[in-house]
Steps between C-alpha positions, in 0.01 A plus 500: 500500500638838394490767768390838367642797683259751649546866411501638853697818427406597142721807471814326631433193285423692181860520376535122511172453313594775255829325419323165473238639262774654285665159475168336413428768236844462341466122500150524349621730223792270419263201490271686262800596285620140484151369422450757223818394318595857407862606461566798733837574338349512154234737633764720662690518169182588312394763756851652487466522123159666539642749750788583266256549214287731715811702591595529133143592412501770765821646355353482151186678619712773662706547182182511292355758735800731458509463118125570491547811714776619263271431205220709651745781581637510144148500353412795724811685380421425136138615533608811691746590222227470238260713706762772551584499130136536400433765762803708394436470127838664421360829631806560714762370261604160381728386785249371755270324247799340330638373828156365590466319165848352533428395859164339410654310204790382716263378770278316248802335336629382839154381604426290190859390433614420856253548786191319367696189386667482843163525679354235268798275574461530878122449479564178311759387754264587787209308346721198429630504856148525645380211282799292608439588868134399466595168343769434761257584783246256357776241481576566869132459592486174302814383676349573845152365418563152649592661835218757492248219450618315813402776744167407654256647751624282786873559473503763776275311740714187460810700589322652801407155632853368446632792703234506773357146526230614741358715218286313247315653206183356346490454123193725511255627761256215559144487627620285788758757606235774488250288692765428764566871548126569530393207718810447716637854529203731457579668169215735408384440144341847487854625439487365145159634397622850411852402390654317210804277547783614275721209610529265792756250632391256767684237698614389842763619743567236760166344412300822549326651196589832342397704197695781337241691300484822303144629465339788311222703660291795386415779741307815425705813516434849370633682199505877452372638172556865406321737270513870410289767334620831361256787555528821298306823555513870426473806714457866403705760682493881479834678520571843647410666168157339504581258219375140510744208472418134466718261696524128429534261791578130518513252787556124500287320755624163620315219674560141597299196605598177671347179371533130583793330332592127511852444632671163478753374751717191505638359823716197578431313824638195675218305665609235749302257715621372837310370803740654755334764722160424343309782674754778451426807288729795433608739227849639459571791263820640351659775708517839332780632722857383536471360848862498608540417868518826693360715221214741566260292286602181686450659842166651398367167375627313807329754724171455311519120537579526872207736546274257312614206717422689824141557393304228680234514233745337262583132535860559399830395656831636373788273411813541706685566172403864447669520160281216373185677620604822328600340169233229484212697646186292549301679768186363331580135596216322675675219692820573691556143607493360147692800372801436723472126441558587135746782545763346722818696581665337196208594275507856630872537431458344155232756419717788623788379283277475192357848545842656561683327215520661155821336376385145443126554529264788439460644849162614633292448187231252604153502648408200715140413577396193697136399522472184708665225293564715195802727444516759222825680416533785253862590423585807294794329329273234349259739331685559172701179462422265207408218736301324228840389365396480135781296339506740204682748723807274470498480120815645352718478191821549701607209719698705751222758526244219541698353787536839668126577468406151623722521808422862588123466453461172686732609783313829546167317502635251753608789723158664461303186582733399784454835671131490417486186716758626752250654749328161517830314526597730787235329714638158607158368601379528141761241402424272792129459425385294204140428408361147518476492121877551472575226754254232394445601139181584317333422174563800276342467158684739273235730366582861432305762694332810363799698631714319246238552230491875562878510496504315168236730350700807608811347343318464170412869534201714597452606139408143403183517712414870539189655346580691181391828661705450818732794574652378826674203653285196566437283801496144363286239673451139394276196528582147387336204333698175531440253218530122500802503268708691757474841334361801683296780348566823685252782446673836546306814590680832463353781707603847388358839408419691183484878494225743403575868450310730732500872572419691816439873515649676800382850582787746542498871584652738250639842582236655276249416775338202329510125552584267213474125459848358434487166311711222647525187289549169682476127448246275665621144554229244428543130585546254213575130497687306238511123478731238363584134526816312589541130445762337719645168608703432816792279589364272770819322610855583603683307229598817319713609797720192461571548130827638367485842331483362144228248585308771681518724193395217269203424722399867489515501119290183489237655727486814286476298177221287647306805617504672165615829350543819703527305825728579792661290773540683830562355845382146420187624322444497124250760381360671194246767419163399364 
């Protein structure tokens, strides 16, 4: 039996895991290279040739630019000489016109005899170089195609599991995993009603379920629309001589209105289920201030917490570690006993270290909410990362560049996910408690959940399902129909808004003593719903995980061929639009 090490001090242990992941990533890339059969040295030679050609082409372009500039200058001189000659017309003698004629002729001779042929020559060289570069680049892409085809959707998750064995990723988010979160851990399904899942990754950490999900939500905001009206009028004035004078006046009146406007937000969350401290609720937010020990902000916050703890109306007991209370403020916790059962002195110190560190991790950038058996973490550093890990991001025509991108991208994503989990890993009890399903096993039929269906629909693109009149983003929702042959029909509904032009008239006072209605044009957003259909088929076993890269690629091609044209294989699911 292999003993798997607990991560009891995530910050201190990160460097070891970072180095291990780097080794796994390098080994994985070398294995993919070997399996692809490409020749890295031949690619390096070809890419060096392409780079040399691009350098030569750049020099050619620069030379052509200067000759073209000289050509333009000489044409200007020639035309100027002709204009001067015509304008003078020998009225002031013959010298200036003659010099102008001679100058114009000389310029034209040089242009047609020398300059234009040189420019033509360099244009030809430039075009030939660009054609050659294009052909060489295509040759490089063809050379790298066998490697590009071997990247798959699971390559990153496999490397993660090899590095951190306690971390397991599901092939896709299953109905069973969702039902477990709902029935065993109290996940509220109302969360999903007004959101669309952009992507999700589910799995287990030490036998406890987690989901990393990015969701899109619409919330009504307001948008300011502006309008203006120019008012003109006349007044008659009598001067000191008794004469009447008409004066013209003008004033621009401005008005604005605020109208409802749909705003779309995307947020990435880590949702984690654990039965430890099953009655405990609290919310921890990111600190706005730099709470250095002894600073004014630190002292002020500590004083507020101490004052709160002395209020007998509050069922709140401070930790002896004041720094932990200041940095990880949770005065809204409802059960002190379970709280300190969870946050032992080691857990408190781990949390302090995480919040303080910005060299290896990301510092104080996470919200932590616990509701009974469910933990939700929202880390700022995970909001913009390409956590979907589309294998196309690794495609490259340059072997050395491909290796660099593969290592840098996967290592950065490992760091991001590791520190996304780090607040949970900082709590030793979370690693000591495993659910009965993880100990004794459970029957888990592999059927993809609607979270996965929404994620797949969003990957295909909102535009594939949106109503033709839709002028906004869409919230995609799905429903399924499983057929006897193993295929699934997924009905996609795209909720968005079309616009209708409207105008409001706002009364504004003018300095002529009258009120005028200023027109303000605005857009009304009216709900629309588009529909579409996806047909999909799932992998229902784990055999694919045991295949070598070439066999895995061949199996993917077979699945796509069997499913028909315009199909796509993503995360163990083959799909196509209908």
